[in-house]
C-alpha positions as CSV (number, residue, x, y, z in Angstrom):
1,X,-83.3,1.9,-2.7
2,X,-84.9,5.0,-3.6
3,X,-83.1,7.2,-1.0
4,X,-80.6,6.7,1.8
5,X,-80.9,8.2,5.3
6,X,-77.4,7.2,7.0
7,X,-76.4,6.5,10.4
8,X,-72.9,6.4,11.7
9,X,-71.9,4.4,14.7
10,X,-68.5,5.7,16.4
11,X,-67.5,9.4,16.0
12,X,-63.7,8.4,16.5
13,X,-61.2,8.8,13.8
14,X,-63.0,6.7,11.0
15,X,-66.3,7.8,11.7
16,X,-65.3,11.5,11.2
17,X,-63.8,10.3,8.0
18,X,-67.0,8.3,6.7
19,X,-68.6,11.5,8.0
20,X,-66.4,13.9,5.8
21,X,-66.6,11.8,2.6
22,X,-70.4,11.3,2.7
23,X,-71.2,14.9,2.9
24,X,-68.5,15.5,0.3
25,X,-70.1,13.2,-2.3
26,X,-73.8,13.1,-1.2
27,X,-74.7,16.0,-3.9
28,X,-73.7,13.5,-6.7
29,X,-77.4,12.0,-5.8
30,X,-79.6,14.8,-6.2
31,X,-80.8,14.8,-2.6
32,X,-81.2,11.3,-2.3
33,X,-78.7,10.8,0.4
34,X,-78.7,12.5,3.9
35,X,-77.0,12.3,6.8
36,X,-79.2,11.7,9.9
37,X,-77.9,10.4,13.0
38,X,-74.5,9.6,15.0
39,X,-73.7,7.9,18.1
40,X,-70.8,7.9,20.2
41,X,-70.0,7.0,23.9
42,X,-68.8,10.9,24.0
43,X,-71.8,13.1,23.2
44,X,-69.2,16.1,22.7
45,X,-67.2,14.1,20.5
46,X,-70.5,13.0,18.6
47,X,-72.2,16.7,18.7
48,X,-69.0,18.2,17.2
49,X,-68.7,15.6,14.0
50,X,-72.7,16.3,13.7
51,X,-72.1,20.2,13.7
52,X,-69.2,20.0,11.2
53,X,-71.0,17.8,8.7
54,X,-74.8,18.5,9.0
55,X,-75.8,15.5,10.8
56,X,-79.3,15.9,12.0
57,X,-78.9,14.6,15.4
58,X,-76.0,13.1,17.7
59,X,-76.6,10.6,20.7
60,X,-74.6,8.6,23.2
61,X,-76.9,5.7,22.1
62,X,-76.5,3.5,19.2
63,X,-79.6,1.9,19.4
64,X,-81.3,5.4,18.7
65,X,-79.6,5.6,15.8
66,X,-79.7,2.0,14.2
67,X,-83.7,1.9,15.5
68,X,-84.3,5.1,14.1
69,X,-87.4,4.5,11.3
70,X,-85.9,6.6,8.9
71,X,-82.6,5.2,9.0
72,X,-82.0,3.0,6.6
73,X,-78.2,2.6,6.2
74,X,-75.6,2.1,9.0
75,X,-71.7,2.7,8.9
76,X,-70.5,0.7,11.8
77,X,-67.2,2.6,12.8
78,X,-66.9,1.2,16.4
79,X,-63.8,-0.4,18.2
80,X,-63.3,-3.9,16.8
81,X,-65.1,-5.9,19.6
82,X,-68.2,-3.9,18.7
83,X,-68.9,-4.7,15.4
84,X,-70.9,-7.9,16.1
85,X,-73.6,-6.0,17.9
86,X,-73.8,-3.3,15.6
87,X,-74.1,-5.8,12.5
88,X,-76.4,-8.2,14.6
89,X,-78.5,-5.2,15.3
90,X,-78.9,-3.8,12.1
91,X,-79.4,-6.8,9.8
92,X,-82.3,-7.7,12.2
93,X,-83.9,-4.9,10.6
94,X,-83.0,-5.6,7.0
95,X,-80.6,-2.4,7.2
96,X,-77.7,-1.8,4.8
97,X,-74.3,-2.3,6.3
98,X,-71.2,-0.7,5.6
99,X,-68.4,-2.3,7.9
100,X,-65.2,-0.9,8.9
101,X,-62.2,-3.6,9.1
102,X,-61.2,-4.8,11.2
103,X,-64.5,-6.3,12.1
104,X,-63.6,-9.2,14.7
105,X,-61.4,-9.9,17.4
106,X,-61.3,-13.6,16.8
107,X,-61.7,-16.0,13.8
108,X,-64.8,-17.4,15.5
109,X,-66.4,-14.0,15.9
110,X,-65.6,-13.2,12.2
111,X,-67.7,-16.2,11.5
112,X,-70.5,-15.1,13.3
113,X,-70.6,-11.9,11.5
114,X,-70.3,-13.7,8.1
115,X,-73.1,-15.8,8.9
116,X,-75.2,-12.7,10.0
117,X,-74.7,-10.8,6.8
118,X,-74.8,-13.7,4.4
119,X,-77.9,-15.2,5.9
120,X,-79.6,-11.3,6.0
121,X,-81.1,-9.7,2.9
122,X,-79.4,-6.8,3.9
123,X,-76.9,-5.4,1.4
124,X,-73.1,-4.6,2.6
125,X,-69.8,-3.6,2.0
126,X,-66.5,-4.3,3.8
127,X,-63.8,-0.8,4.4
128,X,-61.2,-2.3,2.2
129,X,-60.7,1.3,0.8
130,X,-57.3,0.7,-0.9
131,X,-59.6,-1.3,-3.8
132,X,-60.7,2.3,-4.4
133,X,-57.3,4.0,-4.7
134,X,-56.8,5.5,-7.8
135,X,-53.1,4.7,-7.8
136,X,-53.4,0.9,-7.1
137,X,-56.0,0.8,-10.1
138,X,-53.0,2.5,-12.2
139,X,-50.8,0.1,-10.6
140,X,-52.9,-2.9,-11.4
141,X,-53.0,-1.8,-14.9
142,X,-49.3,-1.2,-15.2
143,X,-48.5,-4.8,-13.9
144,X,-50.8,-6.5,-16.4
145,X,-48.9,-4.6,-19.0
146,X,-45.6,-5.7,-17.6
147,X,-46.9,-9.5,-17.3
148,X,-46.8,-9.4,-21.2
149,X,-43.2,-9.0,-20.9
150,X,-42.2,-11.0,-18.5
151,X,-43.0,-12.9,-15.5
152,X,-43.5,-12.1,-11.9
153,X,-41.1,-13.3,-9.5
154,X,-41.4,-11.5,-6.2
155,X,-43.4,-8.9,-4.2
156,X,-42.0,-6.8,-1.3
157,X,-43.7,-4.8,1.0
158,X,-43.2,-2.5,3.9
159,X,-45.8,-0.8,5.7
160,X,-45.0,1.5,8.9
161,X,-47.3,3.5,10.8
162,X,-47.0,5.4,14.1
163,X,-48.7,3.6,16.6
164,X,-52.4,4.7,16.1
165,X,-53.4,5.6,19.9
166,X,-52.6,9.0,19.8
167,X,-51.6,12.0,17.8
168,X,-53.0,13.9,15.0
169,X,-55.4,11.3,14.1
170,X,-55.9,9.0,16.7
171,X,-57.0,10.1,20.0
172,X,-58.0,7.1,22.1
173,X,-56.0,4.2,23.4
174,X,-58.2,1.3,22.8
175,X,-55.8,-0.1,19.7
176,X,-53.5,-1.0,22.8
177,X,-56.0,-3.1,24.4
178,X,-56.3,-6.8,22.9
179,X,-59.8,-7.2,24.6
180,X,-61.0,-4.5,22.2
181,X,-58.8,-4.9,18.8
182,X,-58.2,-8.3,19.0
183,X,-54.5,-7.8,18.0
184,X,-52.2,-5.4,16.6
185,X,-50.5,-4.0,13.5
186,X,-51.5,-6.9,11.0
187,X,-54.8,-7.1,11.6
188,X,-55.4,-3.4,12.3
189,X,-53.6,-1.9,9.5
190,X,-51.8,-4.7,7.4
191,X,-55.6,-6.5,6.9
192,X,-55.6,-3.5,4.3
193,X,-52.3,-4.9,2.3
194,X,-53.4,-8.7,2.8
195,X,-56.7,-8.0,1.1
196,X,-54.9,-6.1,-1.7
197,X,-52.4,-8.7,-2.1
198,X,-55.0,-11.2,-3.4
199,X,-56.7,-8.4,-5.3
200,X,-53.4,-7.8,-7.2
201,X,-51.5,-11.0,-7.5
202,X,-54.3,-13.6,-7.0
203,X,-55.2,-16.3,-4.2
204,X,-52.4,-17.1,-1.2
205,X,-51.4,-20.8,-0.6
206,X,-49.3,-20.5,2.3
207,X,-47.8,-17.9,5.0
208,X,-45.1,-18.2,7.4
209,X,-44.6,-15.1,10.2
210,X,-42.4,-13.8,12.8
211,X,-43.5,-11.4,15.3
212,X,-42.3,-8.9,18.2
213,X,-43.6,-6.9,20.8
214,X,-42.0,-3.6,21.5
215,X,-44.3,-1.6,23.3
216,X,-45.1,-4.2,25.5
217,X,-48.9,-4.0,25.1
218,X,-50.2,-7.5,26.1
219,X,-51.6,-9.3,22.8
220,X,-50.9,-6.3,20.7
221,X,-47.9,-7.1,18.2
222,X,-46.2,-3.9,16.9
223,X,-44.2,-5.7,14.4
224,X,-44.5,-8.8,12.1
225,X,-42.8,-9.9,9.1
226,X,-44.6,-12.4,6.9
227,X,-43.5,-14.5,4.0
228,X,-46.4,-15.6,1.1
229,X,-46.3,-18.1,-1.4
230,X,-49.2,-17.4,-4.0
231,X,-50.9,-20.5,-6.0
232,X,-49.0,-19.3,-8.9
233,X,-45.9,-19.9,-7.6
234,X,-44.8,-16.1,-7.0
235,X,-43.4,-15.6,-3.7
236,X,-43.9,-12.5,-1.4
237,X,-42.4,-10.5,1.6
238,X,-44.6,-8.4,4.3
239,X,-43.1,-6.0,6.9
240,X,-45.8,-4.2,8.8
241,X,-44.5,-1.9,12.0
242,X,-45.9,0.2,14.4
243,X,-43.2,2.8,15.6
244,X,-43.0,6.2,17.7
245,X,-41.0,8.5,15.0
246,X,-42.4,12.0,14.9
247,X,-41.0,12.8,11.7
248,X,-42.1,9.8,9.9
249,X,-45.9,9.6,9.9
250,X,-46.2,6.3,7.6
251,X,-45.0,4.9,4.4
252,X,-46.4,1.8,2.1
253,X,-43.2,0.9,0.0
254,X,-43.7,-1.6,-2.7
255,X,-41.0,-3.6,-5.0
256,X,-42.4,-5.8,-7.4
257,X,-40.0,-7.7,-9.2
258,X,-40.5,-9.2,-12.7
259,X,-37.9,-11.2,-14.5
260,X,-37.5,-8.1,-16.8
261,X,-38.8,-5.1,-14.8
262,X,-39.2,-3.5,-11.4
263,X,-42.4,-1.6,-10.4
264,X,-42.0,0.8,-7.1
265,X,-44.5,2.9,-5.1
266,X,-42.8,4.5,-2.2
267,X,-44.8,7.1,-0.9
268,X,-47.8,6.6,1.6
269,X,-49.8,9.4,-0.3
270,X,-49.5,7.6,-3.4
271,X,-48.7,9.8,-5.8
272,X,-45.9,8.3,-7.6
273,X,-45.0,4.5,-9.3
274,X,-41.8,4.1,-10.8
275,X,-40.8,1.3,-13.6
276,X,-37.4,0.2,-14.4
277,X,-37.1,-2.1,-17.4
278,X,-34.6,-2.5,-20.3
279,X,-35.6,0.6,-21.9
280,X,-36.5,3.4,-19.9
281,X,-37.1,4.3,-16.2
282,X,-40.5,5.9,-16.3
283,X,-41.9,7.4,-13.1
284,X,-45.7,8.0,-13.0
285,X,-46.8,11.3,-11.2
286,X,-50.4,12.5,-9.7
287,X,-50.7,13.8,-13.4
288,X,-49.9,10.7,-15.1
289,X,-52.2,8.8,-12.6
290,X,-55.3,11.0,-13.4
291,X,-54.9,11.0,-17.3
292,X,-54.7,7.2,-17.1
293,X,-57.9,6.9,-15.1
294,X,-60.1,10.0,-15.8
295,X,-62.2,7.9,-18.2
296,X,-61.9,4.8,-16.0
297,X,-65.4,3.6,-15.1
298,X,-64.8,3.6,-11.3
299,X,-63.7,7.5,-11.5
300,X,-65.1,9.0,-14.6
301,X,-68.2,10.6,-12.5
302,X,-65.8,12.3,-9.8
303,X,-62.8,12.4,-11.2
304,X,-62.9,16.1,-12.8
305,X,-64.7,17.5,-9.2
306,X,-62.7,20.3,-7.9
307,X,-63.1,19.5,-4.4
308,X,-62.1,16.0,-4.3
309,X,-58.2,15.3,-4.3
310,X,-58.7,12.8,-7.1
311,X,-55.7,10.1,-6.2
312,X,-55.4,10.5,-2.5
313,X,-59.3,11.0,-1.7
314,X,-59.9,7.0,-1.7
315,X,-62.5,7.1,1.1
316,X,-65.1,9.6,-0.9
317,X,-64.3,7.0,-3.7
318,X,-65.1,4.4,-2.0
319,X,-68.1,5.6,-0.4
320,X,-69.5,7.0,-3.5
321,X,-69.6,3.6,-4.7
322,X,-71.0,2.1,-2.0
323,X,-74.1,4.5,-2.2
324,X,-74.4,4.4,-5.8
325,X,-74.5,0.5,-5.8
326,X,-77.7,0.8,-3.3
327,X,-79.1,3.6,-5.1
328,X,-79.1,1.5,-8.3
329,X,-79.7,-2.1,-6.7
330,X,-76.3,-3.4,-7.6
331,X,-74.0,-5.6,-4.9
332,X,-71.7,-3.5,-3.0
333,X,-68.0,-4.9,-3.1
334,X,-65.8,-5.8,-1.3
335,X,-68.1,-8.5,0.8
336,X,-68.1,-10.1,3.5
337,X,-66.4,-13.1,2.0
338,X,-63.6,-11.2,1.3
339,X,-63.3,-9.7,4.8
340,X,-63.3,-13.0,6.1
341,X,-60.7,-14.3,3.6
342,X,-58.1,-11.7,4.4
343,X,-59.0,-12.1,8.6
344,X,-58.2,-15.8,7.8
345,X,-55.3,-15.3,6.1
346,X,-54.0,-12.6,8.8
347,X,-54.9,-15.4,11.3
348,X,-53.1,-17.6,9.6
349,X,-49.9,-15.7,10.2
350,X,-50.5,-15.4,13.8
351,X,-50.6,-19.2,13.8
352,X,-47.7,-19.6,12.0
353,X,-45.7,-16.5,14.5
354,X,-47.3,-19.0,17.7
355,X,-45.2,-21.7,16.1
356,X,-41.9,-20.5,15.3
357,X,-42.7,-19.4,12.0
358,X,-43.8,-22.9,10.5
359,X,-45.5,-22.7,7.0
360,X,-49.4,-22.4,7.1
361,X,-51.7,-23.4,4.5
362,X,-54.2,-20.9,3.7
């Protein structure tokens, strides 16, 4: 593609985040990237985002953006239920699609979206943003080093978050509605971790899960505990929690056990990785991570920008690579194949939870 004219569908939290990220990285491409339109059912919200991020027009009509003759890239940032409508319309016109997660309310709908994208010639990417987070790229390098010393045994993760229906970032309540969201904390937030686990540790073989509903929104689990076995024989445990703790917004806490070392990452801002082994207790700070990755092919072209907080601004890094791959004719990643895989693992966890934690093959 010679130039990218972008339309954003949805001006909620994630739509605003993409508008910000796209405006931040657009100047990397010499005027070849423009933000032309944004739609939202609330015109005031759409116009506010348009004004803040220099988007040419705002509307309440999604089709006005999708059908716009100059727009050739669509960012689908709508509530889960409506992604399929955006994908169907955009693929019909051959427009490139950035598809936020979660992208379906059921396995059936996920497979329909997979079919639409794989049978279309339209380029696409699924929003598993943690694959672009510098800290996890650094973590993958550190894990590879540890594997040379002793075998990986077990991975433990606690991922907690304020229930995303109110507060500083989330101003709408649709994530408490199973008809719109499909399910709760695992599919909405933990789906990132499901994808990341396979990205870091290999293919999952089977899962077992238990879930709870403390907030009593029907069909919306706010607690799920998962056991995993990988094809390699490594085991893992995941705990995902939505809570109401004003003084504690959210944390991803990793403990990764090798036979002779332990690696931990215990900060949602993802600034610190610690390695404990027979020789030392080493902590990698933000500066260490920068030094480790500033020449990495994924980051070297943007690592030294003063207006981009390198370790934390992984949405901007993700969007930069989506745009760059489109302009250079390379295949964006992760794809809908990756998206469907993570979706099916998550729903295998739901199947297990409905059957008292029975193991389910994936």
